[in-house]
Biopython code that builds the backbone (N, CA, C, O; Angstrom):
import numpy as np
from Bio.PDB.StructureBuilder import StructureBuilder

atoms = [
    (1, "MET", "N", (0.822, -1.173, 0.000)),
    (1, "MET", "CA", (0.000, 0.000, 0.000)),
    (1, "MET", "C", (0.875, 1.248, 0.000)),
    (1, "MET", "O", (1.906, 1.317, 0.670)),
    (2, "GLY", "N", (0.429, 2.222, -0.769)),
    (2, "GLY", "CA", (1.142, 3.492, -0.815)),
    (2, "GLY", "C", (0.673, 4.436, 0.273)),
    (2, "GLY", "O", (-0.231, 4.131, 1.051)),
    (3, "CYS", "N", (1.294, 5.554, 0.302)),
    (3, "CYS", "CA", (0.906, 6.588, 1.267)),
    (3, "CYS", "C", (-0.447, 7.177, 0.883)),
    (3, "CYS", "O", (-0.874, 7.120, -0.271)),
    (4, "SER", "N", (-1.091, 7.732, 1.872)),
    (4, "SER", "CA", (-2.325, 8.437, 1.568)),
    (4, "SER", "C", (-1.986, 9.741, 0.847)),
    (4, "SER", "O", (-0.858, 10.229, 0.917)),
    (5, "GLU", "N", (-2.949, 10.278, 0.176)),
    (5, "GLU", "CA", (-2.726, 11.515, -0.572)),
    (5, "GLU", "C", (-2.335, 12.653, 0.365)),
    (5, "GLU", "O", (-1.539, 13.515, -0.009)),
    (6, "ARG", "N", (-2.870, 12.665, 1.547)),
    (6, "ARG", "CA", (-2.535, 13.703, 2.521)),
    (6, "ARG", "C", (-1.051, 13.636, 2.894)),
    (6, "ARG", "O", (-0.386, 14.668, 2.985)),
    (7, "GLN", "N", (-0.542, 12.444, 3.106)),
    (7, "GLN", "CA", (0.870, 12.280, 3.451)),
    (7, "GLN", "C", (1.778, 12.717, 2.301)),
    (7, "GLN", "O", (2.833, 13.308, 2.533)),
    (8, "LYS", "N", (1.374, 12.432, 1.077)),
    (8, "LYS", "CA", (2.153, 12.873, -0.081)),
    (8, "LYS", "C", (2.184, 14.389, -0.158)),
    (8, "LYS", "O", (3.220, 14.989, -0.446)),
    (9, "GLU", "N", (1.040, 14.998, 0.101)),
    (9, "GLU", "CA", (0.948, 16.457, 0.074)),
    (9, "GLU", "C", (1.839, 17.081, 1.140)),
    (9, "GLU", "O", (2.533, 18.061, 0.868)),
    (10, "ILE", "N", (1.830, 16.533, 2.335)),
    (10, "ILE", "CA", (2.667, 17.036, 3.413)),
    (10, "ILE", "C", (4.134, 16.887, 3.057)),
    (10, "ILE", "O", (4.925, 17.795, 3.314)),
    (11, "ARG", "N", (4.511, 15.770, 2.475)),
    (11, "ARG", "CA", (5.894, 15.541, 2.072)),
    (11, "ARG", "C", (6.330, 16.547, 1.006)),
    (11, "ARG", "O", (7.447, 17.062, 1.056)),
    (12, "ARG", "N", (5.453, 16.825, 0.044)),
    (12, "ARG", "CA", (5.775, 17.810, -0.992)),
    (12, "ARG", "C", (5.966, 19.192, -0.388)),
    (12, "ARG", "O", (6.892, 19.908, -0.770)),
    (13, "ARG", "N", (5.115, 19.576, 0.541)),
    (13, "ARG", "CA", (5.235, 20.889, 1.177)),
    (13, "ARG", "C", (6.534, 21.022, 1.961)),
    (13, "ARG", "O", (7.208, 22.049, 1.893)),
    (14, "ARG", "N", (6.878, 19.978, 2.704)),
    (14, "ARG", "CA", (8.110, 20.023, 3.492)),
    (14, "ARG", "C", (9.331, 20.118, 2.586)),
    (14, "ARG", "O", (10.254, 20.883, 2.864)),
    (15, "LYS", "N", (9.337, 19.357, 1.520)),
    (15, "LYS", "CA", (10.457, 19.395, 0.579)),
    (15, "LYS", "C", (10.553, 20.768, -0.085)),
    (15, "LYS", "O", (11.652, 21.297, -0.254)),
    (16, "ARG", "N", (9.419, 21.345, -0.460)),
    (16, "ARG", "CA", (9.400, 22.671, -1.066)),
    (16, "ARG", "C", (9.949, 23.707, -0.090)),
    (16, "ARG", "O", (10.717, 24.586, -0.481)),
    (17, "ARG", "N", (9.558, 23.605, 1.171)),
    (17, "ARG", "CA", (10.043, 24.533, 2.186)),
    (17, "ARG", "C", (11.554, 24.407, 2.372)),
    (17, "ARG", "O", (12.239, 25.411, 2.563)),
    (18, "GLN", "N", (12.075, 23.181, 2.316)),
    (18, "GLN", "CA", (13.520, 22.972, 2.425)),
    (18, "GLN", "C", (14.255, 23.578, 1.243)),
    (18, "GLN", "O", (15.304, 24.199, 1.418)),
    (19, "LYS", "N", (13.721, 23.406, 0.051)),
    (19, "LYS", "CA", (14.362, 23.969, -1.138)),
    (19, "LYS", "C", (14.367, 25.496, -1.096)),
    (19, "LYS", "O", (15.360, 26.131, -1.451)),
    (20, "ILE", "N", (13.258, 26.075, -0.662)),
    (20, "ILE", "CA", (13.178, 27.530, -0.577)),
    (20, "ILE", "C", (14.195, 28.048, 0.436)),
    (20, "ILE", "O", (14.838, 29.068, 0.190)),
    (21, "ALA", "N", (14.350, 27.374, 1.555)),
    (21, "ALA", "CA", (15.340, 27.777, 2.554)),
    (21, "ALA", "C", (16.755, 27.658, 1.984)),
    (21, "ALA", "O", (17.609, 28.500, 2.262)),
    (22, "HIS", "N", (16.999, 26.628, 1.197)),
    (22, "HIS", "CA", (18.308, 26.444, 0.571)),
    (22, "HIS", "C", (18.601, 27.577, -0.412)),
    (22, "HIS", "O", (19.705, 28.121, -0.418)),
    (23, "PHE", "N", (17.625, 27.933, -1.238)),
    (23, "PHE", "CA", (17.816, 29.034, -2.184)),
    (23, "PHE", "C", (18.048, 30.350, -1.443)),
    (23, "PHE", "O", (18.876, 31.162, -1.856)),
    (24, "ARG", "N", (17.325, 30.555, -0.362)),
    (24, "ARG", "CA", (17.460, 31.781, 0.419)),
    (24, "ARG", "C", (18.874, 31.895, 0.994)),
    (24, "ARG", "O", (19.447, 32.985, 1.006)),
    (25, "SER", "N", (19.432, 30.800, 1.461)),
    (25, "SER", "CA", (20.768, 30.843, 2.039)),
    (25, "SER", "C", (21.833, 31.078, 0.971)),
    (25, "SER", "O", (22.861, 31.692, 1.257)),
    (26, "ARG", "N", (21.611, 30.604, -0.246)),
    (26, "ARG", "CA", (22.584, 30.786, -1.321)),
    (26, "ARG", "C", (22.502, 32.166, -1.949)),
    (26, "ARG", "O", (23.407, 32.571, -2.679)),
    (27, "LEU", "N", (21.444, 32.878, -1.678)),
    (27, "LEU", "CA", (21.200, 34.156, -2.334)),
    (27, "LEU", "C", (22.238, 35.221, -1.975)),
    (27, "LEU", "O", (22.548, 36.080, -2.800)),
    (28, "ALA", "N", (22.770, 35.176, -0.773)),
    (28, "ALA", "CA", (23.715, 36.205, -0.325)),
    (28, "ALA", "C", (24.997, 36.207, -1.156)),
    (28, "ALA", "O", (25.540, 37.271, -1.451)),
    (29, "LYS", "N", (25.479, 35.033, -1.531)),
    (29, "LYS", "CA", (26.737, 34.952, -2.274)),
    (29, "LYS", "C", (26.532, 34.763, -3.773)),
    (29, "LYS", "O", (27.501, 34.585, -4.512)),
    (30, "ALA", "N", (25.302, 34.799, -4.220)),
    (30, "ALA", "CA", (25.004, 34.487, -5.616)),
    (30, "ALA", "C", (25.408, 35.627, -6.553)),
    (30, "ALA", "O", (25.271, 36.807, -6.230)),
    (31, "SER", "N", (25.907, 35.233, -7.715)),
    (31, "SER", "CA", (26.204, 36.219, -8.751)),
    (31, "SER", "C", (24.907, 36.575, -9.471)),
    (31, "SER", "O", (23.847, 36.025, -9.173)),
    (32, "GLN", "N", (25.004, 37.493, -10.414)),
    (32, "GLN", "CA", (23.807, 37.932, -11.144)),
    (32, "GLN", "C", (23.167, 36.771, -11.901)),
    (32, "GLN", "O", (21.946, 36.615, -11.872)),
    (33, "SER", "N", (23.968, 35.961, -12.572)),
    (33, "SER", "CA", (23.408, 34.842, -13.337)),
    (33, "SER", "C", (22.815, 33.780, -12.415)),
    (33, "SER", "O", (21.827, 33.139, -12.772)),
    (34, "GLU", "N", (23.395, 33.587, -11.247)),
    (34, "GLU", "CA", (22.836, 32.638, -10.291)),
    (34, "GLU", "C", (21.499, 33.130, -9.742)),
    (34, "GLU", "O", (20.598, 32.330, -9.486)),
    (35, "LYS", "N", (21.369, 34.444, -9.562)),
    (35, "LYS", "CA", (20.098, 34.999, -9.097)),
    (35, "LYS", "C", (18.995, 34.784, -10.121)),
    (35, "LYS", "O", (17.853, 34.498, -9.761)),
    (36, "VAL", "N", (19.332, 34.918, -11.383)),
    (36, "VAL", "CA", (18.358, 34.662, -12.446)),
    (36, "VAL", "C", (17.938, 33.201, -12.420)),
    (36, "VAL", "O", (16.760, 32.885, -12.588)),
    (37, "GLU", "N", (18.894, 32.319, -12.213)),
    (37, "GLU", "CA", (18.601, 30.886, -12.159)),
    (37, "GLU", "C", (17.743, 30.543, -10.941)),
    (37, "GLU", "O", (16.837, 29.716, -11.040)),
    (38, "ILE", "N", (18.016, 31.160, -9.808)),
    (38, "ILE", "CA", (17.205, 30.925, -8.609)),
    (38, "ILE", "C", (15.764, 31.379, -8.853)),
    (38, "ILE", "O", (14.823, 30.689, -8.462)),
    (39, "ALA", "N", (15.591, 32.528, -9.492)),
    (39, "ALA", "CA", (14.244, 33.026, -9.789)),
    (39, "ALA", "C", (13.521, 32.073, -10.743)),
    (39, "ALA", "O", (12.325, 31.826, -10.585)),
    (40, "ARG", "N", (14.238, 31.543, -11.723)),
    (40, "ARG", "CA", (13.629, 30.611, -12.675)),
    (40, "ARG", "C", (13.177, 29.340, -11.957)),
    (40, "ARG", "O", (12.078, 28.843, -12.203)),
    (41, "LYS", "N", (14.014, 28.821, -11.081)),
    (41, "LYS", "CA", (13.667, 27.605, -10.355)),
    (41, "LYS", "C", (12.500, 27.834, -9.404)),
    (41, "LYS", "O", (11.644, 26.964, -9.248)),
    (42, "LEU", "N", (12.463, 29.002, -8.769)),
    (42, "LEU", "CA", (11.348, 29.309, -7.876)),
    (42, "LEU", "C", (10.030, 29.339, -8.636)),
    (42, "LEU", "O", (9.013, 28.844, -8.152)),
    (43, "ARG", "N", (10.055, 29.921, -9.825)),
    (43, "ARG", "CA", (8.814, 29.992, -10.616)),
    (43, "ARG", "C", (8.273, 28.605, -10.949)),
    (43, "ARG", "O", (7.058, 28.405, -10.962)),
    (44, "GLY", "N", (9.139, 27.667, -11.211)),
    (44, "GLY", "CA", (8.683, 26.322, -11.534)),
    (44, "GLY", "C", (8.310, 25.500, -10.327)),
    (44, "GLY", "O", (7.642, 24.474, -10.456)),
    (45, "MET", "N", (8.730, 25.932, -9.161)),
    (45, "MET", "CA", (8.567, 25.115, -7.981)),
    (45, "MET", "C", (7.300, 25.419, -7.195)),
    (45, "MET", "O", (6.660, 24.502, -6.681)),
    (46, "THR", "N", (6.930, 26.684, -7.094)),
    (46, "THR", "CA", (5.840, 27.032, -6.192)),
    (46, "THR", "C", (4.908, 28.068, -6.813)),
    (46, "THR", "O", (5.365, 28.959, -7.529)),
    (47, "PRO", "N", (3.618, 27.960, -6.549)),
    (47, "PRO", "CA", (2.678, 28.933, -7.096)),
    (47, "PRO", "C", (2.831, 30.325, -6.494)),
    (47, "PRO", "O", (2.427, 31.303, -7.123)),
    (48, "GLY", "N", (3.395, 30.445, -5.310)),
    (48, "GLY", "CA", (3.586, 31.742, -4.674)),
    (48, "GLY", "C", (4.947, 32.335, -4.970)),
    (48, "GLY", "O", (5.461, 33.132, -4.185)),
    (49, "SER", "N", (5.530, 31.962, -6.076)),
    (49, "SER", "CA", (6.899, 32.358, -6.380)),
    (49, "SER", "C", (7.057, 33.854, -6.591)),
    (49, "SER", "O", (8.078, 34.421, -6.204)),
    (50, "GLU", "N", (6.074, 34.504, -7.195)),
    (50, "GLU", "CA", (6.204, 35.937, -7.473)),
    (50, "GLU", "C", (6.305, 36.745, -6.183)),
    (50, "GLU", "O", (6.993, 37.764, -6.141)),
    (51, "VAL", "N", (5.626, 36.298, -5.139)),
    (51, "VAL", "CA", (5.715, 36.972, -3.846)),
    (51, "VAL", "C", (7.129, 36.837, -3.290)),
    (51, "VAL", "O", (7.691, 37.804, -2.775)),
    (52, "LEU", "N", (7.704, 35.642, -3.393)),
    (52, "LEU", "CA", (9.067, 35.426, -2.911)),
    (52, "LEU", "C", (10.077, 36.227, -3.728)),
    (52, "LEU", "O", (11.007, 36.809, -3.169)),
    (53, "ILE", "N", (9.900, 36.257, -5.033)),
    (53, "ILE", "CA", (10.820, 36.978, -5.904)),
    (53, "ILE", "C", (10.791, 38.471, -5.585)),
    (53, "ILE", "O", (11.833, 39.126, -5.577)),
    (54, "GLU", "N", (9.611, 39.006, -5.324)),
    (54, "GLU", "CA", (9.493, 40.413, -4.931)),
    (54, "GLU", "C", (10.172, 40.651, -3.580)),
    (54, "GLU", "O", (10.904, 41.627, -3.414)),
    (55, "ALA", "N", (9.928, 39.757, -2.616)),
    (55, "ALA", "CA", (10.485, 39.931, -1.276)),
    (55, "ALA", "C", (12.006, 39.807, -1.277)),
    (55, "ALA", "O", (12.688, 40.499, -0.521)),
    (56, "TRP", "N", (12.532, 38.934, -2.117)),
    (56, "TRP", "CA", (13.973, 38.723, -2.179)),
    (56, "TRP", "C", (14.658, 39.681, -3.151)),
    (56, "TRP", "O", (15.867, 39.599, -3.363)),
    (57, "GLU", "N", (13.888, 40.577, -3.733)),
    (57, "GLU", "CA", (14.370, 41.606, -4.663)),
    (57, "GLU", "C", (15.126, 40.998, -5.854)),
    (57, "GLU", "O", (16.219, 41.439, -6.207)),
    (58, "LEU", "N", (14.517, 39.986, -6.453)),
    (58, "LEU", "CA", (15.102, 39.347, -7.625)),
    (58, "LEU", "C", (14.504, 39.874, -8.923)),
    (58, "LEU", "O", (14.926, 39.462, -10.003)),
    (59, "THR", "N", (13.541, 40.765, -8.839)),
    (59, "THR", "CA", (12.866, 41.231, -10.046)),
    (59, "THR", "C", (13.802, 41.998, -10.958)),
    (59, "THR", "O", (13.712, 41.861, -12.178)),
    (60, "SER", "N", (14.692, 42.794, -10.407)),
    (60, "SER", "CA", (15.614, 43.558, -11.257)),
    (60, "SER", "C", (16.642, 42.661, -11.920)),
    (60, "SER", "O", (17.092, 42.956, -13.028)),
    (61, "SER", "N", (17.020, 41.585, -11.277)),
    (61, "SER", "CA", (18.022, 40.695, -11.862)),
    (61, "SER", "C", (17.393, 39.721, -12.843)),
    (61, "SER", "O", (18.080, 39.164, -13.699)),
    (62, "ASP", "N", (16.105, 39.517, -12.722)),
    (62, "ASP", "CA", (15.444, 38.481, -13.509)),
    (62, "ASP", "C", (15.016, 38.960, -14.891)),
    (62, "ASP", "O", (15.079, 38.190, -15.850)),
    (63, "ARG", "N", (14.590, 40.194, -15.014)),
    (63, "ARG", "CA", (14.002, 40.606, -16.289)),
    (63, "ARG", "C", (14.779, 41.659, -16.978)),
    (63, "ARG", "O", (14.396, 42.099, -18.062)),
]
sb = StructureBuilder()
sb.init_structure("model")
sb.init_model(0)
sb.init_chain("A")
sb.init_seg("    ")
for serial, (resi, resn, name, xyz) in enumerate(atoms, 1):
    if name == "N":
        sb.init_residue(resn, " ", resi, " ")
    sb.init_atom(name, np.array(xyz, "f"), 0.0, 1.0, " ", f" {name:<3s}", serial, name[0])
structure = sb.get_structure()
């Protein structure tokens, strides 16, 4: 038997939160091209990505 759908959803959320924390920690030392790549990955990863990109001030580096 597989996991219930609720457990899968919780696992996805936790993993997404870990990835976002990882990107946030790398942002301080990131070059301009790395910032663009982080913004691209955030957009594909989470529906609330535009809020994070605005908060992390990646809009000027991204477009």
